[in-house]
Backbone as a chain_set.jsonl record, in Angstrom:
{"seq": "MNRRILLSLLTVLALSTLAACSSGDSDAPSAGDGRAAETPGETSAEAGEDRSGDDADNPVVFGYEVDGPAGTTAVVVSTLVAQGQEQPPFTATWSITDRPRWALYTNWIESGEIDVEVTEGGPAVVRVIRARYVDPDDPFAGIDEVDEVGTFEVASSSTGSITFP", "coords": {"N": [[79.984, 102.402, 76.184], [81.907, 101.22, 77.858], [84.016, 102.829, 77.262], [83.362, 105.243, 78.516], [83.559, 104.502, 81.2], [86.279, 103.875, 81.321], [87.364, 106.431, 80.733], [86.456, 107.838, 82.971], [87.779, 106.504, 85.046], [90.416, 107.062, 84.335], [90.407, 109.786, 84.748], [90.141, 109.907, 87.534], [92.538, 108.675, 88.226], [94.394, 110.577, 87.194], [93.749, 112.849, 88.764], [94.307, 111.867, 91.341], [97.032, 111.326, 91.11], [98.009, 113.893, 90.683], [97.22, 114.984, 93.131], [98.783, 113.487, 94.899], [101.312, 114.323, 94.139], [101.316, 116.957, 94.916], [101.098, 117.076, 97.661], [102.585, 118.273, 99.7], [104.07, 120.185, 102.457], [103.133, 122.782, 102.171], [101.305, 125.907, 102.624], [99.234, 126.326, 100.894], [96.153, 125.063, 99.656], [95.901, 121.68, 98.5], [95.287, 119.137, 95.979], [94.376, 116.724, 97.231], [94.257, 117.161, 99.981], [92.172, 117.787, 101.634], [91.634, 120.165, 102.978], [89.664, 122.185, 102.642], [87.463, 120.817, 103.494], [87.681, 120.882, 106.197], [86.787, 123.131, 107.428], [85.688, 125.225, 110.123], [82.552, 124.865, 111.915], [79.242, 123.995, 110.708], [78.594, 121.7, 108.02], [77.158, 122.152, 104.73], [75.281, 120.131, 104.411], [74.71, 119.456, 107.076], [73.577, 121.8, 107.849], [71.119, 121.675, 106.823], [70.689, 122.137, 104.142], [69.069, 121.516, 101.097], [69.76, 118.625, 99.445], [68.585, 116.837, 97.799], [67.389, 114.815, 95.033], [68.519, 114.243, 91.634], [71.572, 115.214, 90.994], [73.269, 115.836, 88.413], [75.453, 117.372, 87.661], [77.072, 117.597, 89.907], [77.409, 115.073, 91.517], [76.798, 113.008, 94.447], [79.31, 110.953, 95.591], [81.207, 107.92, 96.195], [84.134, 107.737, 98.293], [87.246, 108.162, 100.068], [88.934, 108.921, 103.159], [92.073, 109.447, 104.584], [93.741, 109.577, 107.627], [96.034, 110.468, 110.221], [98.856, 110.558, 112.544], [101.308, 113.143, 111.964], [103.759, 112.397, 109.529], [102.936, 109.862, 108.901], [102.645, 107.358, 106.472], [100.602, 105.988, 104.059], [99.587, 103.345, 101.989], [97.125, 103.005, 99.684], [94.968, 100.762, 98.214], [92.504, 100.485, 95.918], [89.906, 98.443, 94.971], [87.484, 98.468, 92.719], [83.968, 98.431, 91.791], [82.17, 98.984, 88.941], [79.224, 99.535, 87.265], [78.52, 96.844, 87.64], [80.843, 95.46, 86.999], [84.065, 94.414, 87.953], [86.788, 96.568, 88.369], [90.218, 97.299, 87.328], [92.688, 97.252, 89.944], [93.384, 100.224, 91.805], [95.951, 102.281, 92.864], [97.148, 104.397, 95.446], [99.454, 106.478, 97.151], [99.729, 108.005, 100.227], [100.964, 110.68, 102.132], [100.82, 111.796, 105.33], [100.732, 114.976, 106.633], [99.919, 117.66, 108.007], [97.22, 117.541, 107.671], [94.286, 115.551, 106.906], [94.187, 113.237, 104.12], [92.386, 112.829, 101.079], [90.283, 111.167, 98.669], [88.03, 111.095, 95.959], [85.852, 108.937, 94.178], [84.629, 108.299, 90.809], [81.226, 108.885, 89.7], [80.363, 106.48, 88.685], [81.09, 104.369, 90.257], [79.933, 101.788, 92.239], [80.367, 100.04, 94.326], [82.958, 98.497, 96.344], [86.313, 97.599, 97.504], [88.629, 98.609, 99.914], [91.976, 98.47, 100.536], [94.493, 99.004, 102.901], [97.82, 99.821, 103.68], [99.996, 100.653, 106.187], [102.972, 102.165, 105.907], [104.848, 103.813, 107.046], [105.216, 105.476, 110.18], [102.108, 106.012, 111.836], [99.315, 105.108, 113.923], [96.933, 104.751, 111.158], [93.831, 106.209, 110.352], [91.106, 105.294, 108.495], [88.456, 106.413, 106.613], [85.557, 105.556, 104.922], [83.662, 107.386, 102.734], [80.773, 109.252, 101.59], [80.532, 111.816, 99.364], [80.617, 115.125, 97.87], [82.081, 117.381, 95.496], [83.017, 120.649, 96.62], [83.03, 122.688, 94.77], [82.046, 121.913, 91.671], [83.396, 122.577, 89.36], [85.949, 122.949, 90.141], [87.879, 120.707, 91.39], [89.839, 120.885, 93.265], [89.092, 122.543, 95.263], [87.993, 121.408, 97.487], [85.925, 119.185, 99.504], [82.516, 118.28, 100.234], [81.327, 116.559, 102.708], [78.843, 114.075, 102.859], [77.988, 111.713, 104.016], [79.201, 109.173, 106.26], [80.336, 106.07, 105.521], [81.797, 103.925, 106.577], [84.437, 103.076, 108.93], [87.842, 102.437, 109.81], [90.798, 101.424, 111.629], [94.288, 101.296, 111.017], [97.089, 99.834, 112.252], [100.549, 100.743, 112.974], [102.896, 99.685, 110.544], [101.178, 97.737, 109.511], [98.331, 96.11, 107.903], [95.007, 96.679, 106.615], [91.516, 96.35, 105.759], [88.429, 97.265, 104.103], [85.104, 96.845, 102.964], [82.645, 98.295, 100.8], [79.405, 99.324, 99.573]], "CA": [[79.798, 102.477, 77.61], [83.166, 100.925, 78.504], [84.891, 104.003, 77.034], [83.024, 106.195, 79.554], [84.126, 104.003, 82.443], [87.72, 104.06, 81.203], [87.667, 107.858, 80.86], [86.196, 108.201, 84.352], [88.862, 105.968, 85.861], [91.626, 107.796, 84.002], [90.28, 111.084, 85.406], [90.424, 109.676, 88.963], [93.991, 108.45, 88.281], [95.104, 111.846, 86.999], [93.553, 113.713, 89.94], [95.014, 111.314, 92.475], [98.457, 111.533, 90.879], [98.253, 115.307, 90.933], [97.088, 115.196, 94.565], [99.94, 112.912, 95.559], [102.482, 115.139, 93.814], [101.223, 118.256, 95.533], [100.674, 116.923, 99.037], [103.666, 118.709, 100.591], [103.726, 120.936, 103.659], [102.862, 124.197, 101.905], [100.071, 126.411, 103.202], [98.22, 126.356, 99.849], [95.414, 123.783, 99.56], [96.274, 120.838, 97.354], [94.165, 118.336, 95.441], [93.84, 115.694, 98.083], [94.53, 117.315, 101.396], [90.909, 117.918, 102.367], [91.588, 121.343, 103.83], [88.399, 122.882, 102.581], [86.478, 120.039, 104.221], [87.937, 121.012, 107.614], [86.439, 124.459, 107.91], [84.881, 125.121, 111.331], [81.121, 125.061, 111.729], [78.55, 122.891, 110.101], [78.633, 121.59, 106.563], [75.868, 122.501, 104.127], [74.354, 119.036, 104.672], [74.296, 119.572, 108.465], [72.782, 123.007, 107.982], [69.794, 121.406, 106.292], [70.555, 122.473, 102.764], [68.433, 120.447, 100.357], [70.657, 117.975, 98.479], [67.839, 115.75, 97.217], [67.311, 114.869, 93.595], [69.669, 113.754, 90.869], [72.407, 116.354, 90.63], [74.229, 115.275, 87.454], [76.651, 118.224, 87.572], [77.887, 117.448, 91.107], [76.784, 113.968, 92.227], [77.393, 112.475, 95.64], [80.045, 109.769, 95.17], [82.023, 107.262, 97.242], [85.521, 108.117, 98.356], [87.836, 107.809, 101.362], [89.837, 109.909, 103.802], [93.12, 108.833, 105.409], [94.305, 110.51, 108.599], [96.966, 109.88, 111.201], [99.866, 111.515, 112.987], [102.253, 113.65, 110.946], [104.801, 111.414, 109.229], [102.353, 108.601, 108.551], [102.492, 107.09, 105.056], [99.668, 104.851, 103.839], [99.337, 102.914, 100.588], [95.709, 102.634, 99.544], [94.636, 100.038, 96.979], [91.06, 100.434, 95.739], [89.368, 97.538, 93.945], [86.159, 99.051, 92.59], [82.991, 97.844, 90.898], [81.391, 99.97, 88.175], [78.229, 98.892, 86.409], [78.541, 95.409, 87.844], [82.095, 94.859, 86.605], [85.23, 94.784, 88.752], [87.771, 97.364, 87.641], [91.589, 97.027, 87.784], [93.022, 97.942, 91.211], [93.906, 101.589, 91.71], [96.824, 102.476, 94.031], [97.571, 105.759, 95.788], [100.289, 106.557, 98.362], [99.461, 109.275, 100.881], [101.822, 111.069, 103.254], [100.099, 112.721, 106.19], [101.554, 116.042, 107.27], [99.115, 118.334, 109.003], [95.823, 117.403, 107.306], [93.932, 114.274, 106.274], [94.211, 113.163, 102.683], [91.148, 112.22, 100.633], [90.063, 110.94, 97.238], [86.671, 110.747, 95.581], [85.767, 108.15, 92.967], [83.636, 108.803, 89.879], [79.877, 108.456, 90.057], [80.097, 105.143, 88.159], [81.472, 103.375, 91.247], [78.782, 101.413, 93.055], [80.868, 99.317, 95.488], [84.364, 98.218, 96.24], [87.08, 97.26, 98.675], [89.811, 99.458, 100.125], [93.049, 97.858, 101.312], [95.422, 100.031, 103.326], [99.03, 99.381, 104.369], [100.74, 101.77, 106.782], [104.391, 101.851, 105.694], [105.639, 104.66, 107.964], [104.403, 106.14, 111.207], [100.849, 105.356, 112.124], [98.342, 104.396, 113.088], [96.125, 105.542, 110.219], [92.361, 106.016, 110.426], [90.548, 105.368, 107.147], [86.999, 106.548, 106.588], [84.871, 105.486, 103.623], [82.676, 108.466, 102.798], [80.04, 109.695, 100.393], [80.743, 113.264, 99.361], [80.628, 115.787, 96.567], [83.017, 118.491, 95.469], [82.454, 121.951, 96.983], [82.863, 123.376, 93.48], [82.227, 120.879, 90.667], [84.319, 123.045, 88.318], [87.31, 123.012, 90.73], [87.964, 119.611, 92.339], [90.856, 121.184, 94.271], [88.493, 123.457, 96.237], [87.619, 120.665, 98.671], [84.772, 118.324, 99.402], [81.439, 118.421, 101.184], [80.987, 115.184, 103.117], [77.443, 113.87, 103.069], [77.749, 110.515, 104.837], [80.313, 108.263, 106.526], [79.906, 104.693, 105.273], [82.471, 103.044, 107.508], [85.751, 103.542, 109.337], [88.694, 101.436, 110.443], [92.157, 101.905, 111.975], [95.378, 100.427, 110.627], [98.237, 100.091, 113.12], [101.845, 100.941, 112.344], [103.439, 98.537, 109.841], [100.099, 96.748, 109.376], [97.381, 96.304, 106.801], [93.606, 96.511, 106.941], [90.651, 96.569, 104.584], [86.995, 97.467, 104.312], [84.295, 96.804, 101.726], [81.522, 99.218, 100.833], [78.652, 100.014, 100.62]], "C": [[81.13, 102.238, 78.321], [84.146, 102.069, 78.36], [84.643, 105.029, 78.121], [83.615, 105.787, 80.903], [85.625, 104.225, 82.444], [88.118, 105.524, 81.37], [87.467, 108.319, 82.291], [87.331, 107.738, 85.245], [90.191, 106.69, 85.591], [91.605, 109.186, 84.659], [90.64, 110.935, 86.891], [91.952, 109.469, 89.125], [94.76, 109.746, 88.145], [94.958, 112.755, 88.216], [94.313, 113.203, 91.142], [96.52, 111.483, 92.335], [98.826, 112.966, 91.164], [98.198, 115.59, 92.41], [98.302, 114.649, 95.291], [101.184, 113.742, 95.326], [102.467, 116.459, 94.58], [100.839, 118.18, 97.006], [101.762, 117.272, 100.023], [103.151, 119.501, 101.76], [103.361, 122.398, 103.397], [101.509, 124.603, 102.508], [98.93, 126.465, 102.175], [97.491, 125.024, 99.807], [95.902, 123.013, 98.351], [95.126, 119.901, 97.059], [93.572, 117.372, 96.46], [94.033, 115.909, 99.556], [93.308, 117.585, 102.244], [90.79, 119.165, 103.192], [90.28, 122.074, 103.8], [87.32, 122.151, 103.349], [86.603, 120.225, 105.725], [87.574, 122.391, 108.153], [85.546, 124.312, 109.147], [83.426, 125.362, 111.027], [80.529, 123.87, 111.011], [78.684, 122.883, 108.597], [77.245, 121.949, 106.02], [74.836, 121.404, 104.376], [73.828, 119.104, 106.094], [73.395, 120.787, 108.651], [71.38, 122.834, 107.396], [69.601, 121.814, 104.831], [70.021, 121.275, 101.991], [69.384, 119.892, 99.288], [69.904, 116.837, 97.784], [67.777, 115.892, 95.695], [68.583, 114.387, 92.932], [70.462, 114.939, 90.367], [73.518, 115.848, 89.701], [75.495, 116.079, 87.378], [77.597, 118.006, 88.766], [77.302, 116.319, 91.984], [77.523, 113.625, 93.522], [78.025, 111.125, 95.247], [80.779, 109.155, 96.368], [83.458, 107.791, 97.164], [86.074, 107.666, 99.727], [88.688, 108.96, 101.851], [90.799, 109.101, 104.663], [93.683, 109.887, 106.341], [95.177, 109.724, 109.565], [97.94, 110.919, 111.649], [100.777, 111.962, 111.842], [103.389, 112.64, 110.756], [104.256, 110.045, 108.872], [102.243, 108.498, 107.015], [101.634, 105.862, 104.891], [99.539, 104.601, 102.339], [97.931, 102.399, 100.522], [95.486, 101.969, 98.203], [93.128, 99.883, 96.927], [90.722, 99.451, 94.626], [87.877, 97.884, 93.846], [85.28, 98.29, 91.599], [82.173, 98.937, 90.258], [80.48, 99.236, 87.216], [78.328, 97.365, 86.452], [79.845, 94.71, 87.465], [83.268, 95.369, 87.468], [86.254, 95.485, 87.874], [89.197, 96.99, 88.12], [91.88, 97.807, 89.061], [93.666, 99.298, 90.925], [94.673, 101.878, 92.982], [97.179, 103.926, 94.211], [98.386, 105.702, 97.089], [100.091, 107.955, 98.941], [100.411, 109.489, 102.052], [101.06, 112.113, 104.077], [101.04, 113.707, 106.79], [100.701, 116.66, 108.35], [97.624, 118.218, 108.721], [95.53, 115.989, 106.782], [94.04, 114.349, 104.775], [92.933, 112.435, 102.21], [91.16, 112.05, 99.114], [88.608, 110.576, 97.042], [86.717, 109.949, 94.273], [84.733, 108.796, 92.017], [82.258, 108.264, 90.283], [79.491, 107.091, 89.457], [80.343, 104.054, 89.211], [80.289, 103.079, 92.152], [79.176, 100.609, 94.315], [82.355, 99.078, 95.315], [84.993, 97.772, 97.542], [88.308, 98.146, 98.711], [90.754, 98.707, 101.03], [94.071, 98.929, 101.651], [96.61, 99.387, 104.035], [99.731, 100.625, 104.885], [102.215, 101.399, 106.708], [105.313, 102.67, 106.582], [104.691, 105.277, 108.978], [103.194, 105.317, 111.559], [100.471, 105.573, 113.57], [97.624, 105.354, 112.138], [94.648, 105.189, 110.411], [91.834, 106.271, 109.016], [89.046, 105.415, 107.249], [86.5, 106.436, 105.157], [83.712, 106.495, 103.712], [81.889, 108.54, 101.483], [80.09, 111.213, 100.454], [80.571, 113.806, 97.946], [81.646, 116.915, 96.636], [82.314, 119.78, 95.88], [82.121, 122.739, 95.744], [83.096, 122.337, 92.386], [83.172, 121.287, 89.533], [85.756, 123.109, 88.817], [87.447, 121.917, 91.784], [89.012, 119.852, 93.439], [90.315, 122.078, 95.388], [88.054, 122.75, 97.498], [86.385, 119.847, 98.429], [83.757, 118.672, 100.478], [80.958, 117.028, 101.54], [79.505, 115.083, 103.418], [77.182, 112.749, 104.047], [79.054, 109.762, 105.076], [79.772, 106.83, 106.421], [80.525, 103.736, 106.268], [83.831, 103.618, 107.867], [86.538, 102.392, 109.941], [90.075, 102.035, 110.7], [93.153, 100.834, 111.562], [96.585, 100.783, 111.485], [99.523, 100.258, 112.317], [102.328, 99.622, 111.737], [102.431, 97.377, 109.692], [99.244, 97.028, 108.164], [95.965, 96.12, 107.348], [92.763, 96.767, 105.706], [89.206, 96.724, 105.009], [86.319, 97.371, 102.978], [83.149, 97.797, 101.903], [80.662, 98.98, 99.613], [78.274, 99.138, 101.75]], "O": [[81.463, 102.949, 79.269], [85.006, 102.27, 79.218], [85.592, 105.636, 78.616], [84.11, 106.628, 81.653], [86.189, 104.7, 83.43], [89.089, 105.832, 82.061], [88.253, 109.13, 82.781], [87.797, 108.487, 86.104], [90.988, 106.901, 86.505], [92.644, 109.699, 85.074], [91.371, 111.764, 87.434], [92.568, 110.016, 90.04], [95.693, 109.99, 88.911], [95.933, 113.366, 88.654], [94.901, 113.986, 91.888], [97.212, 111.751, 93.318], [99.838, 113.236, 91.811], [99.022, 116.348, 92.922], [98.804, 115.29, 96.215], [102.027, 113.859, 96.215], [103.529, 117.016, 94.86], [100.299, 119.147, 97.545], [101.866, 116.644, 101.076], [101.953, 119.505, 102.041], [103.289, 123.18, 104.345], [100.686, 123.755, 102.853], [97.773, 126.636, 102.558], [98.118, 123.969, 99.909], [96.265, 123.587, 97.324], [94.128, 119.864, 97.777], [92.351, 117.234, 96.526], [93.982, 114.951, 100.327], [93.407, 117.609, 103.47], [89.911, 119.234, 104.052], [89.817, 122.546, 104.839], [86.362, 122.77, 103.812], [85.731, 119.778, 106.469], [88.021, 122.767, 109.237], [84.738, 123.386, 109.219], [83.084, 125.982, 110.02], [81.204, 122.876, 110.742], [78.865, 123.927, 107.971], [76.279, 122.035, 106.778], [73.651, 121.695, 104.537], [72.647, 118.847, 106.327], [72.535, 120.789, 109.532], [70.555, 123.746, 107.467], [68.473, 121.835, 104.338], [70.467, 120.147, 102.202], [69.762, 120.597, 98.352], [70.544, 115.947, 97.225], [68.075, 116.951, 95.144], [69.596, 114.153, 93.592], [70.058, 115.598, 89.409], [74.593, 115.474, 90.17], [76.544, 115.521, 87.055], [78.804, 118.212, 88.636], [76.766, 116.583, 93.06], [78.71, 113.912, 93.672], [77.367, 110.27, 94.653], [80.946, 109.792, 97.408], [83.922, 108.229, 96.112], [85.438, 106.889, 100.44], [89.103, 109.836, 101.092], [90.392, 108.187, 105.38], [94.061, 110.971, 105.899], [95.07, 108.505, 109.7], [97.876, 112.061, 111.193], [100.98, 111.229, 110.874], [103.912, 112.098, 111.73], [105.034, 109.142, 108.566], [101.801, 109.438, 106.353], [101.89, 104.822, 105.499], [99.401, 105.528, 101.541], [97.576, 101.457, 101.229], [95.787, 102.553, 97.162], [92.536, 99.229, 97.785], [91.179, 99.594, 93.492], [87.109, 97.625, 94.771], [85.77, 97.606, 90.701], [81.547, 99.735, 90.955], [80.937, 98.399, 86.438], [78.23, 96.693, 85.425], [79.947, 93.491, 87.597], [83.435, 96.57, 87.679], [86.546, 95.037, 86.765], [89.351, 96.427, 89.203], [91.367, 98.911, 89.239], [94.385, 99.479, 89.942], [94.124, 101.742, 94.075], [97.48, 104.62, 93.24], [98.042, 104.964, 98.011], [100.262, 108.957, 98.247], [100.63, 108.587, 102.861], [100.704, 113.178, 103.572], [102.044, 113.33, 107.394], [100.754, 116.226, 109.501], [96.826, 118.762, 109.484], [96.426, 115.314, 106.276], [93.988, 115.442, 104.211], [92.461, 111.52, 102.886], [91.925, 112.69, 98.392], [88.021, 109.847, 97.842], [87.512, 110.244, 93.38], [84.044, 109.74, 92.405], [82.137, 107.334, 91.08], [78.389, 106.605, 89.708], [79.852, 102.935, 89.064], [79.711, 103.982, 92.757], [78.391, 100.518, 95.259], [82.938, 99.408, 94.283], [84.311, 97.588, 98.55], [88.943, 98.402, 97.688], [90.398, 98.345, 102.151], [94.476, 99.69, 100.772], [96.435, 98.515, 104.886], [100.026, 101.543, 104.12], [102.661, 100.45, 107.353], [106.444, 102.261, 106.844], [103.53, 105.561, 108.683], [103.24, 104.087, 111.579], [101.23, 106.157, 114.343], [97.689, 106.575, 112.281], [94.283, 104.029, 110.605], [92.082, 107.321, 108.424], [88.429, 104.565, 107.891], [86.977, 107.151, 104.275], [82.901, 106.456, 104.638], [82.273, 107.989, 100.451], [79.736, 111.818, 101.465], [80.404, 113.062, 96.979], [82.024, 117.35, 97.724], [81.151, 119.991, 95.535], [81.074, 123.38, 95.66], [84.234, 121.914, 92.186], [83.691, 120.425, 88.823], [86.682, 123.298, 88.027], [87.163, 122.161, 92.956], [89.066, 119.113, 94.422], [91.022, 122.339, 96.361], [87.766, 123.41, 98.497], [85.853, 119.803, 97.32], [84.091, 119.276, 101.498], [80.258, 116.39, 100.755], [78.962, 115.91, 104.15], [76.24, 112.828, 104.835], [79.915, 109.715, 104.198], [78.86, 106.444, 107.153], [79.852, 102.827, 106.756], [84.326, 104.529, 107.203], [85.957, 101.474, 110.52], [90.468, 103.02, 110.074], [92.913, 99.638, 111.727], [97.054, 101.92, 111.446], [99.57, 99.949, 111.127], [102.183, 98.564, 112.35], [102.799, 96.204, 109.742], [99.404, 98.044, 107.487], [95.753, 95.499, 108.39], [93.241, 97.333, 104.723], [88.817, 96.364, 106.12], [86.887, 97.768, 101.96], [82.74, 98.096, 103.025], [81.189, 98.441, 98.64], [77.637, 99.595, 102.699]]}, "num_chains": 1, "name": "protein.A"}
């Protein structure tokens, strides 16, 4: 069981690293820029699409979105709980250009705390969300937000945190 948790956390680490490496100013969507989530109109959840039941192939999971003025850099440290056990902290650095940055955790995560430090620019708005990937076979295609769990703002050169759920 611990092996599955470790593999899940390593997957999140690899995706977040890839997202951080590809979060430049290009017009192509990147892993964590949330562009697909910003399409105009209503999301499938708002349109009344049935998302009930246990969807093992594409579960709704916790995650977060960081937004702010262009030039804002935020360091996000996630301390997560999976199957009742606290996991080692996970750190990601996000540079905001023209789109919010986001990350989704694995479906093993049941709660946690997110600490954010704005190191450049700011302020940053951080939203804890529950979402699923638009395409479970392509995590770079974007996310479909289902619920906002909480939100907070971190001023320039400041820190802030939130716990969830």
